[in-house]
C-alpha positions, 0 to 999 in steps of 0.5 A: 856217561860219555859225550862227543860234541860236534859243531856242524854249520853252527848247530851243536850235536852231542852224542851221549852214551850211558851204561844203564843197569836198571830197567827204568831211566828218565831225564829232562832236556831243554825243550829247544833241543831234540833227540833223533833216536834212542837205542838200548843194546842196538835196539830202537826204543820209544820213551814216554815223553812229557812236553813242557815239563816244568821244573823250578829255575829251569827253561821249558824242558821235555821229560823222557821216561824209559821202561823195560831197559836191559843192561848194556849201552844207551846211546842217543843224539842231542841236536840243536834246533 
């Protein structure tokens, strides 16, 4: 995973880039953060989103699940609210 961090006007933006090799991928992210767009090999994809996913000893989380991905690069940008 590659991470690129920018701080703009006291907001943190993180660009993540992962090489996926499986058709399915999921992760959870703190609900105080948001993601603007997901792409798989330059094609915009829409995840299944589970709001307020409760995980033991974690803040409120949002779970993102992806299906039918193709082998390749999977970039997304995480933004602080």
